[in-house]
C-alpha positions in Angstrom: 73.3 84.3 66.9 74.5 83.9 70.5 77.6 85.9 71.4 80.6 83.6 71.7 82.7 83.9 74.9 86.3 84.8 75.7 87.8 81.9 77.6 90.4 82.9 80.3 92.6 80.1 81.8 94.7 81.4 84.7 95.7 80.8 88.3 92.8 81.4 90.7 94.9 84.3 92.3 94.5 86.1 89.0 90.7 85.9 88.7 90.1 89.3 90.3 92.5 90.9 87.6 90.6 89.3 84.8 87.2 90.2 86.3 88.4 93.8 86.3 89.4 93.6 82.6 87.4 96.4 80.9 85.6 94.2 78.3 82.2 94.9 79.8 80.3 94.0 76.6 82.0 90.5 76.3 81.1 87.2 77.9 84.3 86.3 79.8 84.4 82.8 81.2 87.2 82.0 83.8 88.7 78.6 84.2 91.3 77.8 86.9 94.7 76.8 85.5 95.1 74.1 88.2 92.0 72.1 87.2 92.2 69.5 84.4 89.9 70.1 81.4 89.5 69.4 77.7 89.2 72.2 75.2 86.8 70.0 73.3 84.3 70.4 76.2 84.5 74.2 76.5 81.9 76.4 74.9 82.6 77.5 71.4 84.8 80.6 72.0 85.9 83.5 69.8 89.2 83.8 71.7 91.2 82.0 74.4 93.6 83.6 76.8 96.1 81.4 78.7 97.9 83.0 81.6 100.4 80.4 82.8 102.4 82.7 85.2 105.8 81.2 85.8 104.7 77.7 84.8 105.9 78.1 81.2 105.9 74.4 80.5 102.2 74.0 81.4 101.3 77.1 79.4 103.0 75.7 76.3 101.4 72.3 76.8 98.0 74.0 77.0 98.7 76.0 73.9 99.7 72.9 72.0 96.5 71.1 73.2 94.3 74.1 72.3 95.7 74.3 68.8 95.2 70.6 68.4 91.6 70.5 69.6 90.4 74.0 68.5 92.5 75.0 65.5 90.3 77.8 64.5 90.4 79.7 67.8 93.1 82.4 68.3 95.1 82.1 71.5 96.9 84.7 73.6 99.6 83.3 75.9 100.7 85.4 78.9 103.7 84.3 81.0 106.3 85.7 83.4 109.6 86.9 81.8 112.0 84.2 80.9 115.0 83.6 83.2 117.7 86.1 82.2 115.3 88.2 80.1 115.5 86.0 77.0 112.7 85.5 74.5 112.6 81.7 74.4 109.0 81.5 75.6 107.8 84.0 73.1 109.5 82.2 70.2 108.1 78.8 71.4 104.6 80.3 71.8 104.5 81.7 68.2 105.9 78.5 66.8 103.1 76.5 68.5 100.5 78.8 67.0 99.8 81.5 69.5 98.3 84.6 67.9 99.9 86.9 70.5 102.3 86.6 73.4 102.5 89.0 76.3 105.0 89.2 79.1 103.8 89.9 82.7 103.0 92.3 84.2 100.3 93.1 81.8 98.3 96.3 82.0 94.5 96.2 81.9 94.1 98.6 79.0 96.9 97.2 76.9 95.4 93.7 77.3 92.0 95.1 76.5 93.3 96.6 73.2 95.0 93.3 72.3 91.9 91.3 73.0 89.6 93.7 71.1 91.8 93.7 68.0 91.9 89.9 67.8 88.2 89.7 68.4 87.6 92.3 65.7 89.6 90.3 63.2 88.0 87.0 64.2 84.5 88.4 64.0 84.9 90.4 60.9 86.0 87.2 59.0 82.9 85.4 60.4 80.6 88.3 59.5 81.8 88.1 55.9 80.7 84.5 55.9 77.4 85.1 57.8 76.3 88.7 57.2 72.7 88.2 58.0 73.2 86.3 61.3 76.0 88.8 62.4 73.8 91.8 61.6 70.9 90.3 63.6 73.2 89.6 66.5 74.6 93.1 66.7 71.2 94.8 66.3 68.9 92.5 68.3 70.6 90.1 70.7 71.5 92.8 73.2 70.1 96.3 72.3 71.7 97.7 75.5 75.2 96.6 74.6 77.7 99.4 74.4 80.5 99.0 71.8 83.1 100.6 74.2 83.3 102.0 77.7 81.6 105.4 77.7 84.3 108.1 77.6 83.1 109.6 80.9 83.6 106.3 82.7 86.9 105.7 81.0 88.1 109.0 82.4 87.2 107.8 85.9 88.9 104.4 85.4 92.0 106.1 84.1 92.1 108.3 87.2 91.8 105.2 89.4 94.8 103.8 87.6 96.9 106.9 87.9 96.0 107.7 91.6 96.0 104.3 93.2 98.6 105.4 95.8 96.5 108.4 96.8 93.2 108.7 98.6 90.3 108.2 96.1 86.6 108.8 96.8 83.4 108.9 94.8 83.4 112.7 94.5 86.8 112.7 92.8 85.8 109.9 90.4 82.4 111.5 89.6 84.1 114.8 89.0 86.5 113.1 86.5 83.5 111.6 84.7 81.7 115.0 84.7 78.7 113.6 86.6 76.9 114.1 89.9 77.8 111.6 92.6 74.5 109.8 92.4 74.3 109.6 88.6 77.9 108.4 88.4 77.4 105.6 90.9 74.3 104.4 89.1 75.8 104.6 85.6 79.1 103.0 86.7 77.4 100.0 88.3 75.0 99.5 85.4 77.8 99.7 82.8 80.7 98.1 84.6 78.9 95.6 86.8 80.6 96.6 90.1 80.7 99.8 92.2 83.5 102.3 91.6 85.2 101.6 94.9 85.0 97.8 94.3 87.0 98.4 91.1 89.5 100.6 93.0 90.0 97.8 95.5 90.6 95.3 92.7 93.1 97.5 91.0 95.0 98.1 94.3 95.2 94.4 95.0 96.6 93.7 91.5 99.2 96.5 92.0 100.1 95.0 95.4 100.6 91.5 93.9 103.0 92.9 91.3 105.0 94.7 94.0 105.1 91.6 96.1 106.4 89.6 93.2 109.3 92.1 93.1 110.0 91.2 96.8 109.1 94.6 98.2 108.3 94.9 102.0 104.6 94.6 102.8 104.6 97.8 104.9 105.9 99.8 101.9 103.5 98.2 99.5 100.6 99.1 101.8 101.3 102.8 101.3 102.2 102.5 97.6 98.7 101.0 96.8 96.8 103.6 98.8 96.2 101.9 102.2 97.0 103.9 105.3 96.4 101.0 107.7 98.5 97.9 107.4 96.1 95.6 109.1 93.3 96.7 106.8 95.5 96.1 103.8 96.3 92.6 104.9 92.6 91.8 105.5 91.6 93.1 102.1 94.5 91.2 100.4 93.6 88.0 102.2 89.9 88.3 101.3 90.8 88.7 97.6 93.8 86.4 97.2 93.0 83.8 99.9 96.5 84.2 101.5 98.4 87.0 103.3 100.7 89.4 101.4 103.7 87.8 103.1 102.7 84.3 102.0 102.1 85.5 98.5 105.5 87.3 98.4 107.2 84.1 99.6 105.6 82.1 96.9 106.1 84.4 94.0 109.0 86.7 94.8 111.4 86.9 91.9 108.7 86.7 89.2 107.9 90.4 89.0 109.0 93.1 86.7 112.4 92.9 85.2 114.1 95.4 82.8 112.9 94.9 79.3 109.3 94.0 79.9 107.2 95.5 77.3 103.9 96.2 79.0 103.6 98.5 82.1 100.3 100.3 81.2 98.7 99.5 84.5 101.7 99.1 86.7 103.7 102.3 86.3 
């Protein structure tokens, strides 16, 4: 049986974050929030994740549509904190049938755990109905599939997360993984799909986006996410997000972290 995908619907600016989500064994399909689509025409998914950012009305509309057209598929809704720190969006999401609601900013590893738990529940119920097919899929569809990130690579990724503001290099990451430089680079690329320093860059840009949403000055953010050269930081940000840090801050300032948010795994 073919593995069913995880569908992510989010703003195009968030694609790099979801591409860095450590669910390397899953089929993750990204769909821009801005483009119209029908849930009926999507591949048959095991889980849907809707990140509506500050556009709560659109997120709730999509949730309603998803539960009408795909009643059997669990949905995670992710949104910016409600004005004034209330829980109106969370209450509305659960009433409309969301399986889980998360407030931004969301950490990579917290989101990974939430997704994996919902997938485990979804797939275990299916396996009880289709034990032969499920067993064949696990054993034969992808014999190289790893059930989790290898602990050695997880240590390296956790070091990236903790030391984003500091200089990071391959030797430091390989040491955290307990591997030689060459072996670490080869195993990391094979397991994760990108090079170690590519993932570092993605994590730094996501941290920068969060700080920009808080309205912090670009020059300070540059140092806080590990860039020593402001012009290099601006080029990297623009390459990833398709706009300058200043433009991103102007568009999103005020939608960052507020007291009471429950998830800061990545963004501490």
